[in-house]
C-alpha beads as a LAMMPS data file, in Angstrom:
LAMMPS data file: protein, C-alpha beads

226 atoms
225 bonds

1 atom types
1 bond types

-500.0 500.0 xlo xhi
-500.0 500.0 ylo yhi
-500.0 500.0 zlo zhi

Masses

1 110.0

Atoms # bond

1 1 1 332.849 122.125 4.223
2 1 1 333.039 125.280 2.119
3 1 1 334.106 128.205 4.305
4 1 1 334.084 126.253 7.564
5 1 1 336.955 126.807 9.990
6 1 1 338.500 123.553 11.197
7 1 1 341.269 123.048 13.730
8 1 1 343.193 119.827 13.147
9 1 1 345.689 118.616 15.743
10 1 1 348.488 116.249 14.828
11 1 1 348.119 117.937 11.460
12 1 1 351.646 117.300 10.195
13 1 1 351.539 113.536 10.771
14 1 1 350.665 110.805 8.277
15 1 1 346.910 110.968 8.830
16 1 1 346.805 114.647 9.753
17 1 1 348.331 115.774 6.460
18 1 1 345.703 113.886 4.488
19 1 1 342.843 115.286 6.567
20 1 1 344.226 118.803 6.080
21 1 1 344.523 118.287 2.315
22 1 1 341.009 116.852 2.028
23 1 1 339.480 119.571 4.193
24 1 1 341.107 122.312 2.145
25 1 1 340.068 120.609 -1.100
26 1 1 336.476 120.820 0.136
27 1 1 336.766 124.537 0.778
28 1 1 337.481 124.534 4.507
29 1 1 339.805 126.985 6.181
30 1 1 342.270 125.077 8.345
31 1 1 344.339 125.700 11.443
32 1 1 346.961 122.947 11.556
33 1 1 348.398 122.332 15.033
34 1 1 351.319 120.005 15.664
35 1 1 354.247 119.341 17.984
36 1 1 356.531 119.496 14.937
37 1 1 357.771 122.828 13.643
38 1 1 355.546 124.837 11.315
39 1 1 356.363 124.408 7.624
40 1 1 354.225 126.993 5.817
41 1 1 353.522 130.723 6.222
42 1 1 350.031 131.732 7.269
43 1 1 347.413 132.692 4.674
44 1 1 343.791 133.827 5.088
45 1 1 342.677 130.199 4.573
46 1 1 345.435 128.252 6.309
47 1 1 347.621 128.653 9.354
48 1 1 350.128 126.237 10.877
49 1 1 350.874 126.404 14.591
50 1 1 353.966 124.305 15.201
51 1 1 355.965 123.448 18.300
52 1 1 352.804 123.027 20.383
53 1 1 352.724 120.545 23.263
54 1 1 349.026 119.760 23.575
55 1 1 349.613 117.760 26.754
56 1 1 350.205 121.169 28.348
57 1 1 346.921 122.920 29.081
58 1 1 348.309 126.435 28.674
59 1 1 349.933 125.686 25.318
60 1 1 346.793 123.997 24.030
61 1 1 344.618 126.928 25.053
62 1 1 346.988 129.471 23.522
63 1 1 347.105 127.576 20.224
64 1 1 343.330 127.178 19.962
65 1 1 342.781 130.837 20.857
66 1 1 345.328 131.882 18.236
67 1 1 343.566 129.789 15.593
68 1 1 340.216 131.351 16.511
69 1 1 341.723 134.828 16.390
70 1 1 343.249 134.163 12.968
71 1 1 339.925 133.169 11.403
72 1 1 337.496 134.988 13.647
73 1 1 335.693 131.787 14.651
74 1 1 335.891 127.995 14.911
75 1 1 333.410 125.476 13.514
76 1 1 335.119 122.135 14.088
77 1 1 337.945 120.466 15.975
78 1 1 339.549 117.227 14.785
79 1 1 341.752 115.655 17.455
80 1 1 344.334 113.529 15.636
81 1 1 347.358 114.170 17.875
82 1 1 348.408 111.004 19.668
83 1 1 350.944 108.239 20.021
84 1 1 351.482 104.481 20.141
85 1 1 353.552 102.034 22.125
86 1 1 353.637 98.232 22.035
87 1 1 354.783 96.548 25.233
88 1 1 353.493 93.915 27.591
89 1 1 352.242 94.723 31.056
90 1 1 354.815 92.540 32.813
91 1 1 357.847 93.697 30.844
92 1 1 356.842 97.272 30.094
93 1 1 357.430 100.525 31.929
94 1 1 354.592 102.179 33.893
95 1 1 355.862 105.477 32.510
96 1 1 354.723 104.329 29.067
97 1 1 351.156 104.225 30.341
98 1 1 351.449 107.780 31.615
99 1 1 353.061 109.027 28.386
100 1 1 350.531 107.374 26.066
101 1 1 347.616 108.505 28.222
102 1 1 348.935 112.061 27.976
103 1 1 349.450 111.842 24.201
104 1 1 346.079 110.289 23.411
105 1 1 343.677 111.468 26.108
106 1 1 345.090 114.709 27.476
107 1 1 345.792 116.209 24.046
108 1 1 342.156 115.639 23.049
109 1 1 340.897 116.861 26.409
110 1 1 343.013 120.025 26.435
111 1 1 342.203 120.942 22.838
112 1 1 338.494 120.265 23.346
113 1 1 338.257 122.288 26.543
114 1 1 340.031 125.194 24.871
115 1 1 337.817 124.986 21.778
116 1 1 334.430 124.712 23.517
117 1 1 333.929 128.479 24.116
118 1 1 334.647 129.136 20.439
119 1 1 332.670 126.191 19.070
120 1 1 329.519 126.993 21.008
121 1 1 329.302 130.258 19.054
122 1 1 329.010 128.264 15.810
123 1 1 325.640 127.083 14.508
124 1 1 327.107 123.760 13.354
125 1 1 329.928 122.953 15.748
126 1 1 331.721 119.606 15.640
127 1 1 334.401 117.698 17.548
128 1 1 335.812 114.520 16.005
129 1 1 338.197 112.313 17.985
130 1 1 340.372 109.385 16.925
131 1 1 339.670 106.232 18.889
132 1 1 340.733 102.721 17.936
133 1 1 339.177 99.357 17.174
134 1 1 342.044 97.896 19.194
135 1 1 340.655 99.567 22.304
136 1 1 337.469 97.479 22.183
137 1 1 339.393 94.318 23.014
138 1 1 343.083 94.638 23.738
139 1 1 345.569 92.017 22.627
140 1 1 348.936 91.177 24.132
141 1 1 351.257 94.176 24.121
142 1 1 348.398 96.590 23.445
143 1 1 347.624 97.476 27.064
144 1 1 348.914 101.065 27.246
145 1 1 347.577 102.060 23.835
146 1 1 344.211 100.335 24.202
147 1 1 343.649 101.764 27.674
148 1 1 344.375 105.286 26.469
149 1 1 342.155 104.985 23.401
150 1 1 339.381 103.564 25.587
151 1 1 339.776 106.809 27.511
152 1 1 339.236 108.718 24.269
153 1 1 336.030 106.731 23.707
154 1 1 334.680 107.628 27.141
155 1 1 335.762 111.264 26.729
156 1 1 333.838 111.363 23.457
157 1 1 330.683 110.023 25.078
158 1 1 330.902 112.343 28.069
159 1 1 331.490 115.428 25.921
160 1 1 328.645 114.464 23.595
161 1 1 326.265 114.307 26.559
162 1 1 327.539 117.536 28.083
163 1 1 327.405 119.490 24.814
164 1 1 324.229 118.003 23.341
165 1 1 322.343 120.589 21.354
166 1 1 325.439 122.793 21.095
167 1 1 328.309 120.715 19.679
168 1 1 328.249 117.218 18.165
169 1 1 331.065 114.998 19.463
170 1 1 331.968 111.727 17.760
171 1 1 334.941 109.421 17.320
172 1 1 336.176 107.250 14.491
173 1 1 337.600 103.849 15.437
174 1 1 340.075 102.759 12.753
175 1 1 341.717 99.368 12.595
176 1 1 345.246 99.516 11.124
177 1 1 345.917 102.635 9.068
178 1 1 348.067 102.242 5.965
179 1 1 351.021 104.479 6.859
180 1 1 354.735 104.212 6.157
181 1 1 355.409 103.601 9.856
182 1 1 352.926 100.720 10.037
183 1 1 354.281 99.165 6.854
184 1 1 357.787 99.335 8.300
185 1 1 356.789 97.726 11.599
186 1 1 354.680 94.997 9.930
187 1 1 356.526 94.203 6.679
188 1 1 354.764 90.872 6.060
189 1 1 351.213 92.136 6.616
190 1 1 348.566 92.234 3.896
191 1 1 348.272 96.010 3.583
192 1 1 345.382 95.698 1.139
193 1 1 343.162 95.090 4.189
194 1 1 344.253 98.231 6.006
195 1 1 342.381 101.523 6.141
196 1 1 343.762 104.077 3.693
197 1 1 344.340 107.541 5.192
198 1 1 342.011 109.123 2.630
199 1 1 339.254 106.644 3.494
200 1 1 339.547 107.596 7.142
201 1 1 339.748 111.295 6.260
202 1 1 336.475 110.986 4.343
203 1 1 334.710 109.611 7.431
204 1 1 336.259 112.231 9.714
205 1 1 335.180 115.062 7.443
206 1 1 331.685 113.631 7.126
207 1 1 331.359 113.792 10.913
208 1 1 332.677 117.362 10.792
209 1 1 330.165 118.370 8.125
210 1 1 326.596 119.670 8.133
211 1 1 325.445 116.260 6.895
212 1 1 326.261 114.742 10.304
213 1 1 324.139 117.189 12.297
214 1 1 322.043 114.373 13.827
215 1 1 325.029 112.227 14.867
216 1 1 326.576 112.683 18.297
217 1 1 328.146 110.354 20.840
218 1 1 328.951 107.821 18.117
219 1 1 331.997 105.550 18.123
220 1 1 332.163 104.734 14.436
221 1 1 334.215 101.673 13.367
222 1 1 336.364 102.174 10.258
223 1 1 337.610 98.637 9.713
224 1 1 338.993 98.708 6.214
225 1 1 338.829 95.191 4.819
226 1 1 339.997 93.275 7.896

Bonds

1 1 1 2
2 1 2 3
3 1 3 4
4 1 4 5
5 1 5 6
6 1 6 7
7 1 7 8
8 1 8 9
9 1 9 10
10 1 10 11
11 1 11 12
12 1 12 13
13 1 13 14
14 1 14 15
15 1 15 16
16 1 16 17
17 1 17 18
18 1 18 19
19 1 19 20
20 1 20 21
21 1 21 22
22 1 22 23
23 1 23 24
24 1 24 25
25 1 25 26
26 1 26 27
27 1 27 28
28 1 28 29
29 1 29 30
30 1 30 31
31 1 31 32
32 1 32 33
33 1 33 34
34 1 34 35
35 1 35 36
36 1 36 37
37 1 37 38
38 1 38 39
39 1 39 40
40 1 40 41
41 1 41 42
42 1 42 43
43 1 43 44
44 1 44 45
45 1 45 46
46 1 46 47
47 1 47 48
48 1 48 49
49 1 49 50
50 1 50 51
51 1 51 52
52 1 52 53
53 1 53 54
54 1 54 55
55 1 55 56
56 1 56 57
57 1 57 58
58 1 58 59
59 1 59 60
60 1 60 61
61 1 61 62
62 1 62 63
63 1 63 64
64 1 64 65
65 1 65 66
66 1 66 67
67 1 67 68
68 1 68 69
69 1 69 70
70 1 70 71
71 1 71 72
72 1 72 73
73 1 73 74
74 1 74 75
75 1 75 76
76 1 76 77
77 1 77 78
78 1 78 79
79 1 79 80
80 1 80 81
81 1 81 82
82 1 82 83
83 1 83 84
84 1 84 85
85 1 85 86
86 1 86 87
87 1 87 88
88 1 88 89
89 1 89 90
90 1 90 91
91 1 91 92
92 1 92 93
93 1 93 94
94 1 94 95
95 1 95 96
96 1 96 97
97 1 97 98
98 1 98 99
99 1 99 100
100 1 100 101
101 1 101 102
102 1 102 103
103 1 103 104
104 1 104 105
105 1 105 106
106 1 106 107
107 1 107 108
108 1 108 109
109 1 109 110
110 1 110 111
111 1 111 112
112 1 112 113
113 1 113 114
114 1 114 115
115 1 115 116
116 1 116 117
117 1 117 118
118 1 118 119
119 1 119 120
120 1 120 121
121 1 121 122
122 1 122 123
123 1 123 124
124 1 124 125
125 1 125 126
126 1 126 127
127 1 127 128
128 1 128 129
129 1 129 130
130 1 130 131
131 1 131 132
132 1 132 133
133 1 133 134
134 1 134 135
135 1 135 136
136 1 136 137
137 1 137 138
138 1 138 139
139 1 139 140
140 1 140 141
141 1 141 142
142 1 142 143
143 1 143 144
144 1 144 145
145 1 145 146
146 1 146 147
147 1 147 148
148 1 148 149
149 1 149 150
150 1 150 151
151 1 151 152
152 1 152 153
153 1 153 154
154 1 154 155
155 1 155 156
156 1 156 157
157 1 157 158
158 1 158 159
159 1 159 160
160 1 160 161
161 1 161 162
162 1 162 163
163 1 163 164
164 1 164 165
165 1 165 166
166 1 166 167
167 1 167 168
168 1 168 169
169 1 169 170
170 1 170 171
171 1 171 172
172 1 172 173
173 1 173 174
174 1 174 175
175 1 175 176
176 1 176 177
177 1 177 178
178 1 178 179
179 1 179 180
180 1 180 181
181 1 181 182
182 1 182 183
183 1 183 184
184 1 184 185
185 1 185 186
186 1 186 187
187 1 187 188
188 1 188 189
189 1 189 190
190 1 190 191
191 1 191 192
192 1 192 193
193 1 193 194
194 1 194 195
195 1 195 196
196 1 196 197
197 1 197 198
198 1 198 199
199 1 199 200
200 1 200 201
201 1 201 202
202 1 202 203
203 1 203 204
204 1 204 205
205 1 205 206
206 1 206 207
207 1 207 208
208 1 208 209
209 1 209 210
210 1 210 211
211 1 211 212
212 1 212 213
213 1 213 214
214 1 214 215
215 1 215 216
216 1 216 217
217 1 217 218
218 1 218 219
219 1 219 220
220 1 220 221
221 1 221 222
222 1 222 223
223 1 223 224
224 1 224 225
225 1 225 226
């Protein structure tokens, strides 16, 4: 990853922070985009773009263009921005489906569309999306989330076909990620079986690396020990 320019969305969240740290530790230059406010001043190797609503096409495009301008190019995009809701179909709110679709699918779509003109100028361009094992077969209460992540899976496949030979496009499909929020919501769970953020970051950064040049259109399960 040494010297590569990577845009990471959702970069100030639980998983995003770890991916940023790991990417920088491997020598990458990182543009960290998030809805939350920026926390650090820009440097030649790192820039944070906070307060960005990636569900808005114009904001997404402006942020990606600013990242490209800061570094002079883009080599990879990691779409981590997203959201989660747990509610049944009968008792839930249809607005939840619209909100989660926007957070999970439209953020990835808007960032990818904005990044494509920059990525196609790179000799080793990558897009990595975050899908979900839970989208392969949805359980009770998982309808909105699973449907939106299934959309991310199909987006990944379509982009991989459209950009073949120019940009590799893949998705990781984690099971439950070991985050503070998940521990709080599932206090009796056996967290030893969950995927650690660093484990997932390692897979994401592999797909963003030169070593994954022959992999595109893959939906890669990251199951932890479940």
